[in-house]
VOPAGU-2260 file (C-alpha; in pm, 1 decimal, decimal comma):
REM VOPAGU-2260
SITE   aa  ch    i         X         Y         Z
SITE  MET   A    0   -1631,9    4124,5    4112,3
SITE  ASP   A    1   -1807,3    3811,4    4000,2
SITE  LEU   A    2   -1596,4    3631,1    3744,1
SITE  THR   A    3   -1837,4    3335,1    3711,3
SITE  ALA   A    4   -1991,5    3447,3    3381,4
SITE  ILE   A    5   -1641,3    3513,1    3232,2
SITE  ILE   A    6   -1510,9    3174,6    3349,4
SITE  ASN   A    7   -1816,1    2998,4    3216,9
SITE  GLY   A    8   -1769,9    3167,3    2880,8
SITE  VAL   A    9   -1404,1    3066,4    2867,5
SITE  MET   A   10   -1489,4    2703,6    2962,1
SITE  LYS   A   11   -1753,5    2675,9    2693,1
SITE  ALA   A   12   -1504,6    2801,6    2428,4
SITE  PHE   A   13   -1245,4    2563,7    2571,1
SITE  TRP   A   14   -1468,6    2258,3    2540,7
SITE  TRP   A   15   -1533,3    2339,7    2181,2
SITE  PHE   A   16   -1167,2    2376,4    2122,1
SITE  ILE   A   17   -1076,9    2020,4    2250,7
SITE  PRO   A   18   -1263,2    1823,6    1981,2
SITE  ILE   A   19   -1105,7    2046,8    1714,9
SITE  VAL   A   20    -756,1    1970,2    1849,4
SITE  ILE   A   21    -831,5    1599,7    1864,5
SITE  ILE   A   22    -965,8    1593,6    1504,8
SITE  ILE   A   23    -657,8    1785,1    1380,7
SITE  GLY   A   24    -435,0    1540,6    1566,0
SITE  ILE   A   25    -609,0    1239,4    1413,8
SITE  PHE   A   26    -573,5    1370,1    1054,3
SITE  LYS   A   27    -210,5    1455,9    1107,2
SITE  SER   A   28    -135,6    1099,9    1231,0
SITE  PRO   A   29     -10,5     838,5     980,1
SITE  TRP   A   30    -337,6     667,5     990,0
SITE  GLY   A   31    -526,7     993,7     928,2
SITE  LYS   A   32    -299,1    1095,3     647,1
SITE  GLY   A   33    -337,5     758,9     486,9
SITE  TYR   A   34    -709,7     764,9     511,0
SITE  LEU   A   35    -737,8    1114,8     358,5
SITE  GLY   A   36    -503,9    1007,6      75,1
SITE  GLU   A   37    -719,6     706,0      -2,4
SITE  LEU   A   38   -1033,9     905,7      21,0
SITE  LEU   A   39    -899,7    1155,4    -233,4
SITE  VAL   A   40    -824,3     869,6    -474,4
SITE  ARG   A   41   -1174,5     738,8    -432,3
SITE  VAL   A   42   -1312,2    1078,8    -529,5
SITE  PHE   A   43   -1086,7    1101,0    -836,3
SITE  ALA   A   44   -1194,2     747,4    -947,7
SITE  ARG   A   45   -1561,3     814,1    -889,8
SITE  PHE   A   46   -1573,0    1118,3   -1105,5
SITE  MET   A   47   -1309,6    1037,1   -1365,9
SITE  LEU   A   48   -1344,8     662,6   -1429,0
SITE  ASP   A   49   -1664,3     511,5   -1573,8
SITE  LYS   A   50   -1800,4     280,2   -1310,0
SITE  GLY   A   51   -1952,3      60,8   -1576,6
SITE  THR   A   52   -1610,0      -4,5   -1721,9
SITE  TYR   A   53   -1382,5      11,4   -1419,9
SITE  HIS   A   54   -1513,2    -166,1   -1112,7
SITE  ARG   A   55   -1367,9     -38,0    -792,7
SITE  VAL   A   56   -1275,7    -231,7    -475,0
SITE  HIS   A   57   -1112,7     -60,6    -185,3
SITE  ASN   A   58    -923,9    -163,0     125,6
SITE  ILE   A   59    -869,4    -524,4      49,5
SITE  THR   A   60    -693,2    -745,0     306,4
SITE  LEU   A   61    -575,2   -1084,6     166,0
SITE  PRO   A   62    -423,5   -1370,4     345,1
SITE  THR   A   63     -59,4   -1456,0     257,6
SITE  PRO   A   64     173,0   -1736,5     368,1
SITE  ASP   A   65     343,4   -1503,8     611,6
SITE  GLY   A   66      32,7   -1320,7     739,9
SITE  THR   A   67    -165,6   -1070,5     543,8
SITE  THR   A   68    -127,5    -790,7     295,5
SITE  GLN   A   69    -351,6    -485,6     255,6
SITE  ILE   A   70    -432,3    -329,9     -86,5
SITE  ASP   A   71    -553,2      26,6    -105,9
SITE  HIS   A   72    -746,2      19,3    -435,0
SITE  VAL   A   73    -814,8    -234,1    -705,4
SITE  PHE   A   74    -986,6    -154,5   -1040,3
SITE  VAL   A   75   -1114,6    -446,9   -1240,2
SITE  SER   A   76   -1191,7    -390,6   -1614,8
SITE  ARG   A   77   -1198,7    -570,2   -1950,4
SITE  PHE   A   78    -850,5    -407,6   -2012,0
SITE  GLY   A   79    -690,1    -563,7   -1702,6
SITE  ILE   A   80    -669,1    -531,4   -1325,6
SITE  PHE   A   81    -502,6    -226,1   -1180,7
SITE  VAL   A   82    -361,8    -231,5    -824,0
SITE  LEU   A   83    -305,4     118,3    -681,4
SITE  GLU   A   84     -91,8     207,9    -389,2
SITE  THR   A   85    -155,4     562,1    -236,0
SITE  LYS   A   86     112,9     780,8     -76,2
SITE  ASN   A   87      -6,0    1094,5      99,9
SITE  MET   A   88     316,0    1297,4     127,9
SITE  ARG   A   89     445,2    1651,6      89,1
SITE  GLY   A   90     772,8    1782,8     -40,0
SITE  TRP   A   91    1022,4    1665,9    -290,0
SITE  ILE   A   92    1036,6    1299,0    -381,9
SITE  PHE   A   93    1361,0    1133,9    -497,5
SITE  GLY   A   94    1376,4     774,8    -604,1
SITE  GLY   A   95    1430,1     514,8    -887,0
SITE  GLU   A   96    1252,5     207,1    -995,5
SITE  ASN   A   97    1525,9     -23,6    -869,8
SITE  GLN   A   98    1609,0     157,5    -551,5
SITE  ALA   A   99    1507,9     -13,6    -221,7
SITE  GLN   A  100    1436,5     310,6     -49,0
SITE  TRP   A  101    1315,3     659,0    -173,0
SITE  THR   A  102    1373,5     991,7      -3,8
SITE  ALA   A  103    1123,2    1267,5      77,1
SITE  LYS   A  104    1260,4    1616,8     153,6
SITE  ILE   A  105    1053,5    1888,0     315,0
SITE  TYR   A  106    1248,4    2206,8     363,9
SITE  ARG   A  107    1569,7    2100,2     542,2
SITE  ARG   A  108    1425,8    1774,3     667,7
SITE  SER   A  109    1452,3    1447,1     475,7
SITE  PHE   A  110    1345,0    1092,6     550,7
SITE  LYS   A  111    1359,1     760,7     368,7
SITE  PHE   A  112    1069,7     526,3     301,2
SITE  GLN   A  113    1021,2     193,2     125,2
SITE  ASN   A  114    1010,8     197,9    -261,5
SITE  PRO   A  115     629,5     193,3    -306,5
SITE  LEU   A  116     666,2      -9,7    -629,9
SITE  ARG   A  117     831,3    -285,5    -425,5
SITE  GLN   A  118     562,0    -251,2    -167,0
SITE  ASN   A  119     294,8    -283,0    -425,0
SITE  PHE   A  120     468,1    -580,6    -588,6
SITE  LYS   A  121     367,7    -799,9    -299,8
SITE  HIS   A  122       2,5    -678,2    -338,4
SITE  LEU   A  123      11,6    -781,9    -704,2
SITE  LYS   A  124     150,0   -1126,9    -631,9
SITE  ALA   A  125    -109,5   -1187,9    -363,3
SITE  LEU   A  126    -397,3   -1085,0    -589,9
SITE  GLU   A  127    -249,2   -1271,1    -887,0
SITE  ALA   A  128    -236,6   -1596,7    -673,5
SITE  ALA   A  129    -585,5   -1545,2    -534,4
SITE  LEU   A  130    -737,5   -1482,0    -881,3
SITE  GLN   A  131    -514,5   -1728,7   -1076,7
SITE  ILE   A  132    -456,1   -1486,7   -1362,7
SITE  PRO   A  133    -149,6   -1426,8   -1577,6
SITE  PRO   A  134     103,7   -1159,2   -1460,3
SITE  ASP   A  135      61,0    -951,6   -1780,4
SITE  ALA   A  136    -309,0    -888,1   -1695,9
SITE  ILE   A  137    -242,8    -715,8   -1368,4
SITE  HIS   A  138     -78,3    -377,0   -1341,6
SITE  SER   A  139      89,0    -183,8   -1058,8
SITE  ILE   A  140      26,9     196,6   -1005,4
SITE  VAL   A  141     155,3     428,6    -740,9
SITE  THR   A  142       1,9     773,4    -691,2
SITE  PHE   A  143     128,5    1048,8    -466,9
SITE  VAL   A  144    -121,8    1298,1    -320,6
SITE  GLY   A  145     -79,3    1576,2     -70,5
SITE  GLY   A  146     145,5    1825,4    -260,8
SITE  SER   A  147     452,7    1612,0    -348,5
SITE  THR   A  148     684,7    1686,0    -643,8
SITE  PHE   A  149     907,3    1443,0    -820,5
SITE  LYS   A  150    1266,9    1554,0    -841,9
SITE  THR   A  151    1382,8    1243,6   -1039,4
SITE  ASP   A  152    1244,2    1080,7   -1341,7
SITE  MET   A  153     971,2     831,4   -1250,7
SITE  PRO   A  154     825,6     535,5   -1438,5
SITE  ALA   A  155     493,6     593,5   -1615,2
SITE  ASN   A  156     309,2     397,8   -1342,3
SITE  VAL   A  157     420,6     633,6   -1068,2
SITE  THR   A  158     191,3     932,1   -1084,3
SITE  CYS   A  159      71,7    1245,0    -893,0
SITE  GLY   A  160    -278,7    1328,0    -793,7
SITE  ALA   A  161    -525,8    1208,5   -1049,4
SITE  GLY   A  162    -250,8    1109,4   -1301,8
SITE  PHE   A  163    -334,0     741,9   -1228,5
SITE  VAL   A  164    -655,9     790,2   -1425,0
SITE  SER   A  165    -480,0     854,8   -1749,7
SITE  TYR   A  166    -240,3     567,2   -1695,5
SITE  ILE   A  167    -536,9     328,7   -1642,6
SITE  LYS   A  168    -715,1     456,9   -1954,1
SITE  SER   A  169    -401,6     411,4   -2171,6
SITE  PHE   A  170    -465,6      40,0   -2165,5
SITE  ARG   A  171    -710,5     -38,5   -2449,2
SITE  GLN   A  172    -649,3    -399,1   -2538,8
SITE  GLN   A  173    -919,8    -621,4   -2403,6
SITE  VAL   A  174    -795,1    -913,2   -2195,6
SITE  PHE   A  175   -1118,5   -1009,4   -2008,7
SITE  THR   A  176   -1478,3   -1051,9   -2112,6
SITE  GLU   A  177   -1754,8    -895,7   -1909,8
SITE  VAL   A  178   -1844,2   -1243,2   -1768,7
SITE  GLN   A  179   -1477,6   -1284,5   -1656,6
SITE  VAL   A  180   -1482,4    -937,2   -1498,7
SITE  LYS   A  181   -1782,3   -1033,8   -1287,3
SITE  GLU   A  182   -1621,4   -1365,4   -1187,1
SITE  LEU   A  183   -1297,7   -1179,2   -1081,0
SITE  LEU   A  184   -1498,5    -939,6    -875,0
SITE  ASN   A  185   -1673,2   -1224,5    -702,3
SITE  ARG   A  186   -1343,5   -1393,3    -632,1
SITE  ILE   A  187   -1199,3   -1081,8    -479,6
SITE  GLN   A  188   -1501,6   -1035,5    -253,2
SITE  SER   A  189   -1508,6   -1399,2    -147,5
SITE  GLY   A  190   -1131,8   -1413,7     -98,9
SITE  ARG   A  191   -1080,9   -1097,9     104,1
SITE  LEU   A  192   -1091,1   -1089,9     480,4
SITE  ALA   A  193   -1382,6    -905,0     631,7
SITE  PRO   A  194   -1327,3    -522,4     617,2
SITE  THR   A  195   -1351,8    -472,4     987,2
SITE  LEU   A  196   -1151,8    -302,5    1260,1
SITE  ALA   A  197   -1045,4    -644,2    1389,4
SITE  THR   A  198    -903,6    -738,3    1051,0
SITE  HIS   A  199    -711,7    -408,9    1032,6
SITE  LEU   A  200    -570,4    -449,5    1387,4
SITE  ALA   A  201    -461,5    -804,6    1300,9
SITE  HIS   A  202    -283,8    -675,8     995,2
SITE  VAL   A  203    -107,6    -406,4    1199,9
SITE  GLN   A  204      27,2    -680,2    1429,9
SITE  THR   A  205     154,0    -868,9    1127,5
SITE  LEU   A  206     341,5    -566,5    1014,1
SITE  LYS   A  207     497,0    -516,9    1357,3
SITE  ARG   A  208     601,8    -878,7    1364,7
SITE  ARG   A  209     767,1    -848,2    1026,9
SITE  ALA   A  210     951,8    -534,3    1141,9
SITE  ASN   A  211    1070,4    -691,9    1462,0
SITE  PRO   A  212    1425,2    -829,2    1405,1
SITE  GLU   A  213    1378,7   -1076,7    1697,5
SITE  ALA   A  214    1053,9   -1222,4    1570,8
SITE  GLU   A  215    1052,7   -1542,1    1371,3
SITE  LYS   A  216    1055,6   -1461,8    1002,0
SITE  LEU   A  217     832,2   -1658,3     761,6
SITE  CYS   A  218     869,5   -1732,8     396,6
SITE  PRO   A  219     629,6   -1512,3     193,9
SITE  LYS   A  220     589,9   -1792,3     -65,7
SITE  CYS   A  221     528,0   -2105,1     141,1
SITE  GLY   A  222     501,8   -1986,5     508,5
SITE  SER   A  223     797,4   -2195,8     634,4
SITE  PRO   A  224    1044,3   -2037,9     880,2
SITE  LEU   A  225    1337,4   -1842,3     717,7
SITE  THR   A  226    1690,5   -1915,0     837,5
SITE  LEU   A  227    1986,8   -1682,8     822,4
SITE  ARG   A  228    2260,2   -1819,0     593,9
SITE  THR   A  229    2599,3   -1707,9     461,4
SITE  VAL   A  230    2718,6   -1711,1      99,7
SITE  LYS   A  231    3014,1   -1952,7      87,1
SITE  SER   A  232    3168,5   -1871,4    -245,3
SITE  GLY   A  233    3167,7   -1620,8    -535,0
SITE  GLU   A  234    3167,8   -1243,9    -536,7
SITE  ARG   A  235    2920,4   -1236,1    -249,8
SITE  ALA   A  236    3112,4   -1476,6     -21,0
SITE  GLY   A  237    3063,5   -1389,3     340,2
SITE  GLN   A  238    2744,1   -1194,4     287,0
SITE  GLN   A  239    2433,3   -1306,4     480,6
SITE  PHE   A  240    2084,9   -1366,3     349,3
SITE  TRP   A  241    1755,5   -1517,3     456,8
SITE  GLY   A  242    1669,1   -1849,7     296,1
SITE  CYS   A  243    1364,4   -2064,7     320,7
SITE  SER   A  244    1399,5   -2368,0     550,8
SITE  ASN   A  245    1195,9   -2564,8     295,3
SITE  PHE   A  246    1483,7   -2556,2      51,1
SITE  PRO   A  247    1517,9   -2705,1    -206,0
SITE  ARG   A  248    1139,0   -2732,1    -251,6
SITE  CYS   A  249    1128,7   -2353,5    -194,7
SITE  ARG   A  250    1410,2   -2141,2    -319,6
SITE  MET   A  251    1298,8   -1807,5    -184,8
SITE  THR   A  252    1574,0   -1585,3     -61,8
SITE  ARG   A  253    1589,5   -1236,0      79,5
SITE  LYS   A  254    1870,4    -990,5     164,3
SITE  ALA   A  255    1964,1    -968,8     532,6
SITE  THR   A  256    1935,2    -614,6     652,8
């Protein structure tokens, strides 16, 4: 019995199956999930925010004293600048504005992740410094996509799905003129690093260095090395913290973890 035709048919079906498996694997990876989440936000913004009023800039990488920071979405308008962080997550979300870490629970599994408001705070400060604008003219927003549900009360600027659109539109007091809006957009485009694969890979290396406990830590304000210090008196006596080596010119401190 000649099985050649059967084998050839199976092989043809198998070769079609391989690309499908690869594609599914990519979109289930952290990078793929992040890309899909950001793409969904772009779609919401395109159809729900007037492009003549809200000017969109996506995937912005800015230099910082300790490396780089990457911003998902920025909306520039007469009513202020809105910096949006996207989280593509499923399940129940537990967290609070002042908590360092939030929790996601999917069925019986749970995991912790960085408070996205704190994550976005660095984005705001980098953009604020690059544009030289007052803090009250720039606003932080976090939006969860992917089927997540909040199980604790969240601030108004933490939204689900297209909820960020309503939050942005709630600001109606004009803070910039149309001329200023154009100037701000030009500053963003001229101050950002080129949106290339090389820029993204360099940013990933920066994140790995920051996460490495053995790597030299740099001050996010001035770029000087951080040194591990110990509180000598008071209620926190004996506790360790990271302090800038450029003290007293720079008084940046960070909790030691």
